[in-house]
C-alpha positions, 0 to 999 in steps of 0.5 A, a space after each residue: 500500500 502506498 502512503 500518500 504524504 499529502 493526505 490529511 489525516 481524518 483526525 486533523 480537520 482543515 484549519 480556517 486559515 487554509 480554507 480562506 487561503 484556498 478560497 482566495 486562491 480560487 478567486 485569484 485564478 478565476 479573475 486571472 482567467 477572466 482577464 486573460 479571456 477579456 484581453 484575448 478578445 480585445 486583441 482579436 478585435 483590435 487586430 480585426 479593426 487594424 486589418 479592416 483599416 489597412 494598417 497591418 
């Protein structure tokens, strides 16, 4: 049987600080993903408009 070093023993609950850190990390990753999608669409739009105007 392989002993998983990352497993949390059942007698040790997850601390509130760890839960808060996990929630904040999730929010930061979600916001970064949304920013990346928004920026990608802006660059696509800018490129399309530049091609249409004959600037590229």
